[in-house]
N, C-alpha and C positions, 0 to 999 in steps of 0.2 A: 873733754870728751871721754877720756879714760874713766873719770869718776862716774860719769853717766852710765857708761857700759858696765862698770863694776857694780853700781847700784842695781842695774837691770838684771845682771847675772845673779846677784845676791837675792833679789826678789824671787827669781825663778827657782833657785835652790831651796829657799825657805818654803815656797809653796809645795815643791816636790817632797821635801822632808815631812811636812804636815800630812800630805796625802798618804805617804808610806806609813806613818805612825797610825793613822786612822784605819787604813786598809789592812795593815799587817801582812801576815803570810799569804792570805788569799790573793792580795794584789800582786805579790811577788810571783806566785804560781801562774796567775793569769798572764803576766808579762812573759814568762817562759814559754807559754803555750801558743803565743801569737806568732806565726811564722813571718809575718811582714812587719811586725812592730819594730820601731827603732830600738837601738841598744840602750838608750837612756830613757827614764820614765817620761811620759808625755803628760802635759797638762791640757785637758780638754777645755776649750773656751766655752763659757756660758753662751746659750743661744741669744743671738741679737734680736731685739724686737724688730719684726719684719716691717719693711716699708710697703708702699702700695704695690711693689713688684712681686710680693710673695703673699701666700695665703696661710693663715695660721692653721696648723693641724690639730684636730681634736680626736685622736684615734680612740676607738672603743673596741676592746677585745671581743671577737665574735667567734662563736663555735663554728667549726667546719662541718658542713653537712651538704649532702647531695641536693642540688636544686630541685624544687618541686615544679614539675612541668605537666602540661596537658598533652594528650594525644593530638597529633596534627592531621587534619583531614583536608586534602587538596584534590581538586579535579585534575586528574592526570591528562596532560596534553598528548597529542599524537606521537611525538618523539618519545615521551616517557612510556606510553603504551607499547610502542614498538621495541623498546629496550635498546635503542640505537645510541650508544654512549658517545660516539664520535659526533654524530649530528647534534646531539644535545650540547656537547661541549662547544661546538662551533657557533652556538647562539650567543656566546660571550660578546658583549657590545663594548668595544674600547672607548667609544664616545661617552657612554654612561660613566665608565671608569674615569675618564679624563675630567669629567665635570666634578667628580669628587676631589681629584688632585687640585684643580683650580680653587675649590672652596677651602680645602685644608691648608693650602699654601698661601692663603689670603692674609691680609694685614689684620683682620679681626682676631686671628688666633696667635699673632705675634710670635711666630716661630715655635709654638707648642712646647715651651720649656716646662718640665715637671714642676709643680708647686706654684705656678703662675695662673692668673685668671685666663690667659690664652690657652694654656694646657688643659685647664678644667673645661673651658668652653668647647675645645676639640673633642674631649671625651663625651660631652653632652650631645654634640652633633652625631658622633658615631652611634651612640646609644639610640638616638632618635631614628637613625637609618635602620638599625637592627629591628626596632619595633615596627617600622614601616614595612620591612621585608619579611615579617613573620617569624623572626627569631625570638625565643623566649628568654627572660632574664636568667642568668646563671651566676650572678654575683652575690654580694652580701644582702641578706634580709629581703630577698625577692626583688632586688634591683639588678641593673646591668653592671654594677661597679664592684670590683674587688679592691678594697682600700688598703693602702699601706703607706709608709712614710719614707722619705728620701732626704739626704742632705741637699740644701739649697744655697746657691750663691749667685750674686749678680753684681757686676760692676756698676756703680751708681753714677759715675761720671767718666768722661773720656780720659783714659790714662795718658800721661804726658811724659815725653822724653826729650831732653835737650842736652847738647854738648857745647862746652865752652872751650874753644881751641886756644893755643898759646897767645895769639894776638888779641884775645878778648872777644872774638866773634862768637855769637850765640847761634847755633844751628838747631832748629827744632825739627823733630821727626814726626812722621804720620803713623798713627795707630792703624794696625792691620795692613800696613804696607811695609814699614820699616821695622816694626816691632810688635810684639803682643805680650801681654802679661800672663803669668802663670799663678796658680793658686792651689792651696791644699797643704795641710801639714804645717810647715814652718813659714810658708810664704803666702802672700796675699796682698792686702792693703798696706799702705805705708808710704812714707816719703824719704828720699835720700838726696843729699847735696854734698858731694865730696870729690876728691881727686880719684883718678882711675888707677887701679893696680892690676897688672897682668899676672895671672896665676896659672898659666898653662891649662891643666884639666881639672883644677879645683879638687885634687885628691888630698888626702891628709898630709902627705909629704910636701905638697905644694904650699899648704898653709903654714907648715911648721916653721917657726921663727919669724913669721911675717907680722908686721903691724898693719892690720887692715881695719881697725876699729873705726866705724863711721865712714869708711871709704867705700867706693863702688868697685867691686871686683869684676874683672873681665876674664872669661876663659872659654876654651873649646870644650863643649860638653853638651849633653842633652839633659832636659829636666829630670830630676830625681831626688828623692828625699835624702840620700847620702850626701849629695852635694849641698843641699839646703842645710843639713845638720852641721856640716863643717862650717858653713858660712855663719850660721847663727851663733855657734859656739865661739867663733872668733870675732863676733861683734860687728860684722859688716853692716854698712848702711844700706847697700843695695847690691844686686847681682845681675850681671849681663852675660847671657849665654849666646855665643855665636852659632847661628843656625844657617848652614849653607843652602838648605832647602827653603828658598824664599817663598815657595808656594805655601808652606805651612804657616807662614806669618799671616796669610789671608784667611786661614781656617779658623772657624770657631772652636771653642773648647767646651767640653761638657764639664760640669762641676761635680766632683766625685766625693769630696770630703771637706768637712769644716776644719778650721784651724786647730792645731794641737797646742798652741801656746797663747798666752794672753796678748802678746804683742808680736805680730808678724813683721816681715820686712819685704819690700818690693823686689820681685825678680822678673826680668823680661828676657824673652828670646829676641835677638836682634839679627839684622841682615849683615852680610859681609861689608856692605857699603857703609853702614854705621860704624862697624868695627874699624874700617880703614880711617875714618875720620878721627876716631879716638886715638889712633896712633900718630896723629899729626905732631910734628916736632920731635918725635922720638928717634928718628933715623931708621925705623923698622917699617916693613910692610906686612900685610897679612900673610903673604907667602913665607916671610921670614919666621913668623911665629909657628909655622908647622914644624920647624926644626929647632926652635929656641925654647928650651925647657926651664930656663931660669926666670924667676919673677922680675917684673919691670915696674917701676913707679913712673907712670906716664905723665906728661905735662898738661894733660887735658883734665877737665872736670865734667861731671854729669849731674844734672838735676832730673829726678824721676819721681813720679807719684802715681798712685792708683788707690781708688777707694772702693771697698767691697762690703756688701751687706751679706750676712750669712744667717742660715736657720738650720739647726741640726735635724729637725723632724718636720719637714714640709709635707703636705698631703700629695699623694700620687694615687693613681687608680688604673687598674686594668679594666677594659670594657669587654664583658663576656656575654655572648648571645648564643643560644643553643637551639638546634633543630633536632628534637628527639627522634630516635629511630622508630620506624614503623613495625619492625619485626620483633615479636616478643622474645625470641631466642637470641637476637643479636643486638638489641637496643642498649644493653649494658656495656657493650664495647664502644669505645669513644675514639673518634679521629679529631685531632686538633689542627685547625688552620689558623696560622698566626701571622701578624705583621705588627711592627711597632709604630705608634702614631706620634711619639714624642720627637722633638728635635732640639736645636740649640738656642732657641729664643731670639732675642733682639740685642744687638750690641749697643753700648752707650752712645755711639755716634749716630744712632738711628738705623743702621743697617739691619735688614731683616734676613734672618736665616730661615728661609721659607721651607726648605726640605721637601721640595716637590718630588724628587726621585727618592730621597732618603728621609722618610719612607712613606710619604703620602701615596706613592705609587703602589706599595704593597697593600696598604689599607684599602685603596681604591679597587684593586683586584678582588680582595676579600669581600668587599661590599657588593661588587657586581656579580660575583658567584652567588651570593645570597639572594640577590634580586632576580637573577635569571632562573634560579630554582623555583622561586615563588611564581614567576611568570609562566614557567613550563609545567607547574603543578607537580613538582618532584618532591618526594619525601624519602630520605635515605633509609636503608634497612638498619644500618648502624647509626648511632648518635654522632652528630657532627657539631663540634664546638668552634665557634668563630671567636677568636681572641685578638683584640687590639691591645698590645702591650704598652705600658708606660715605662719610662726610665731605662730604655735600652741603651741610650747614649751614655748613661752613667755607669754602665757595667752590667747590663742585662738584669737590672734589679727587678723589673716587673715579672719576667718569666721565672727568675729564681724564686720570687715570692710565691708564684703560682705553684711551682713544683714542690715547695715546702708547705703550701697550704692548698692542696688540690681539691676543688669542689667535686671532682670525679676521681675515683681511685686510680692511681698510676698503673696498678696491675691490670686495669681494664682499658688502658689507653694503648691502642694498637699502632698508632702512627702520629707523628707531628710534622707538618709541613710549614716552613717559615718562608715568607716572601719579604725580600729586602732589596731595595734599589732595582726594581724590575721594569723601570720605564726608560732607561737610558744607559749608555755605555758604548764605547766604540767596539767594533768587531761583531761577528755574527755568531759567536759561541756563547751559549747560556751555560753558566756554571751550576752544577748540582754538587753542593758541598755537604759531605756526610755520606760515605758509602754504606751499603746495607740493603735490606729488603725494600725500603721505600725508594732509595735511589735506583734500584733495579726497575721498579714500576715506572718511575719518572723517565728513565732512559728508554724503556719500551714505548711508553706513551708518546714521548718526543719523537722517536723514530717513525711511529705511525702517523704523526701529524706533520712530519717534514721539518722538525726543529733540530738544529745542530746543538749537541750538548757534550760536555765532558764532566766526568766525576772527579772531584778533588776531595782531599781530607782536611780542608782548612775551614775558615769561616769563624766569625766572632759574633754571630747574631743569636736570636732567642731560641734557636733549635738546640744550642749547646747544653743548657740545663737539662733538657729532656734526654739528650744522648747520655749525659752523666747518670741519669736515673735508669738507664737501660732500655729506653724506649726508642724504636726505630724513628729517626728524625733526620731531616735533610733541609737544606736551604736552597732556594732558587735566587740567583743574582747574576746580573750582567757584569758587575764590577769585578775586575781582577786585581784591584789594588792600585792600578795605574791608568786605567782607560776612561776615567771620568774626571775631567779637569774642573768640574764644579763641586766635587765632593767636599762637604762641610764648609762651603763658602756661601756668600750671599748670592752667588750666580746660579745656585740650584733652584731654578724657577720653572714654572710649567712650560714655558716656551721651549725648553730643552728636552721635553719628553718626546720620545719617538713612538708614534702610535703603533707601528708594526711590532716593536719590541713589547709594548704593553699588551697587545693582543696575543702574541705568542705565549707569553707567560700566563695570561688569562685562560686561554684555551687549554694549555697543558695542565694548569691547576685544576680546571673543571673536569677534564678527562680523568686525571689521576684520582681525584676525590670520588668520582663516579665509579671507577674501577675498585677502589677500596671499600666504598660504602654499598656497592650493589653487586657487581659480578664476582668479586672475591668471596662475598658471603655465599653466593649461589654455588660456586665451585666447591667451597668447603662443605656446603650442605649436601652436594652430590657425593662427596667422599664419606660423609657421615651415613648417608643412605646406603652406600655400598657396604660399609662396615656392618650396618644393621641387617642387610640382606644376607650376608654371610653368617652372622650370628643366628639368624632365624632359619637358616638353610632354605632360603627362598630363592631358588634358581631363576625363576621367571622375573622376580623383582630385581635381581642382580643384572640379568641380561638387558632389562629395560633401561638400565643406566649406562649401557655401553654404546659406543659409536657403531652403528650398524653398517657404515659405508664400506668397511673392510671385512669381507667374509672370513678370511684367514684369521684375523684378530678375534672375531666372534668365536670361531671354532677353538682357538687357543684358550680363550677365557672360559669357555664352557668346560673344556678339559681340566683347566686349573681348578675350577669350582668343584668338579667331581673329586679331584685328588685331595683338595683341602678337607673334604668331608668323607674321605675314605676311612678315617678313624675319628672317633668322637673328639670334638674340640672342647678344651677346657677354657681357653682364652683366645680372643681374637680382637685386635685393635688396628684400625687404619685411620690415620690422621694426616692432615695436610699442613704445611708451613711454607713460607716464602712463595706464596701464590702471586703470580704476575699475569696481568690481563693484557692481551693485545686487542684485536678487534673481535674476530670470531673464534679465536683460540686463546688458550691459557696454559701456563705451566705451573707446576708446584712440586715441591719435594714431598713425597709420600713416605710416611713411616709405618712400616708393617711389622706387627708383632703378633705371634700366635704360639699356642702350645697345645699339643694333643694331650689327652688325659693320661696316656701311658708314658709321658715324658716328664722329667723333673725340671728341665730348663726350657725357656721360651726361645724361639727363633726370632731374630730381629734384623731387618734390612731397611735401608733407606735408598730411594731411587728417584730420579726426576721423572715426572709424569706429565702427560699431555692431555688436555681437554679441548673439546670443540663445542661450539654453540650450535644447537640444532633447534630452530624455532626460538622458543623462549627458555629452553632447558640446556644445561651443560652436561655433556656426556664424556665419560672416560674413554680415551683413545689410545692407551698404552704408554709405554715409556717415552719420555721426551728425548729428542736427540738432535744432533746437528747432521746435516746431509751433505755428502760429497758425491758427485755424479761422474760416471763414465758413460760410454756410449750405450751400454746394455744394462748397467746396474745403477741403482741409487743406494749408496752406502750410508746408512744412518748409524751414528755412533754416539755413545755416551762420552762425556768429556775425557775421561781417562783412557779412552780407546782411540784417540785422534791419530796416534802414530800408526796403528794398525790400519786405520782407514786409508791413510796415504798409500800403504802397501797394496791395499785392495784396488784402489783406483788405477794403480800402475800395472797390476798383474791380472785382475779378474777377467777383463775382456779377452786378453790373449789366450788364457787357459780355456775360457768358455768357447771361443770360436774354434779352437783346436778340437775340443770334445764334440761339439755339435757337428763338425765336419765329419769326424769319424763315425758318429752315430747316424748320419744322414738326416739331421734335423735342421729346420729353419730357425735361425737365432731369434730370440725374443728381445724386446727392448724395455720391458717394464718389470724387471726383477728387483726385489727389495731385500737387502741384507741389514739386519740390526745387530751391531757388535756390542757385547757386554764386556766390561773390564775384567770380571771374574766369573768363573763357572758357577759359583754358589749363588750369585745374584740371578744369573740366567735360570738356574734350577729352581729357585724359590718362586720365580715368576712364571714358570712353565710346568714343572713337574715337582711340586713340593714333596711328594712322597719319595722321590728319587733325586735329590737336589744336586747330585754331582754330574749331571748331564752336561755335555759340552756343545750340543747342537739340537735345535728343534726346527725340522724342515718339513712342514706339512704338505707342501705342494711344489710345483715346478717354478713358482714365482716368489716364494717367501722363505727366508731363513733367519732364525734367531740363533746366534752362535756366540760362544765365548771368544774373546779376541785371540786367545792362544790356539784356537782350532786352525789347522792348516788350510790355506785358501783352496788348494787343489781338492781337498776332501769335500769341502762345502760346494764348490762349483760342480764337481762331479755328481754329487747327490742331486743337485738341482737339475742337471742335464738328464740324469736317469729318471727323475720324476716326470720330466717333460716327455720322455720316451715311453712312459708307462711301465718302467722297469722297477 
């Protein structure tokens, strides 16, 4: 056996040497630059001729260009005409979505593994639905498909594992119950038949000085290339890794890389039950091994085998359908709605990994949103791209490829919403993974719709490449990592889908998209018109964009407009960001920059602003704030003034009642105080020509004041105004 191993090692070394001679310095530098590469040179295995389980790829380099689309004309339904986003979102039909889940999880798609006929057929099904629902092709060469390649692997027969205990009894174990094979790099297909050696955690020091050539090594550890490298360097016949999480043995594994060496060896994760059997006759138990760090040559033998077919470049494809925006000024801005359609395929024992929740559910929601928009006659102002990603399970390969080869410029992509595992999961909390402006909108929309959510900063789905590209991106998912016992198993079937959860995500997705593609555009258009009115010194046009419900606010804004034009303006810019839409209200951060002609430096402030919907138009309603109430006051405060607001609610009523009693006045119950964190912010929004003011109190019911202004002074001025003094 040693001679065989010596020959195998000599062959590997010879091949490595030849590659190094041919590649020279470039190969050496390449190896240094790869952060995940092994420390020894790798020999990439030639592609295996695929069996019927794989499809040969014939990639053709394609130029990246923006899809050619046609204007979309639809007859707007009543809800679209009314602009009622909530009612429009509530038309989401979970039964229609569930029908897509049943189809995509069916046997005809064989688990939708990338590079297989089933995966290709699933892409065709989604593309056909895109066409049916009026989405236009956004893929390569006028098709719905964005093509790329992925590594492909498939077990061609049921892996086997048997233990021969000291009395000669052969105990056979069950695939996906007692063990599962691992693949990639140094491990994959192969056979082993030899005695078992316990090597603790299979670290370099555990192997040092041990004769494990053609033996089967047993250890506590998780799969990893460092362990595999130690094993192959020491000539093991096979490797058994004890996994105490027996649930994982039932899970399917995605295939992420082809073999690095010409001849791999088999490596299996095994259950503690199997490990206990392997200790038969040794005098040790599994518990003993938790504190036994010395190698043991066990009296048991193992026979193990696995057969794997691989393809380095199998075909995969994202399915991209677009609904072009109707507004000429906003249609270049793109919102991406994504879900991955790939899953884990079919096991060699016939088990189907249907992936009903992961992630046929996300694709189903995406398709139903496209369908209901067509049914309701809705065309967004911004362009919306519907993306069904391939190869998510292999490491987000489809979305990574999109971000590296975007058909629409990433600079114009305003948001990306990913849907993954949105049809099941214990608990009533929907997770929004990925904080930021999109998560803010999702949170507000969810609250409006009565959906409980929490924002986290995790997630490993297709939103991540967009986040890395600087695009606001979030994931909706019910799964918290523990609350779905069907995850990546053959039990992930349509019967486990919870219609209420599917509907909740569908309605939330629909409302959020409508907010981003419709109301957000309109609010930002209002801001642009406000800016233009100031530049043109158009007072009437400016006032027409204000909320007329508050007379004090109108008076304040007219005074501000006069002051800003009290000297010739050289520069004026007003823009909105982080716009969040509720139902009839919206908030945004406004950035104000202006410079008078006789000044060398521009003034710049940012502040939260509030907008209200009046009819079909959005009106500016002043600074956005949080409100705390007392008996006689509503104390509105910007976030940084929250501490002062607490002081107000504790003191204002007492001071006010004392003053009105002395003045002989009847107390009022509707006074409004808006607290600003700094006097300069207050000044720029009330009297820009004299920006150091600390209070603006135009009547007996309204006061805008800096948080540092004494409460007694403000309350006294309100009371005096009420008395006409």
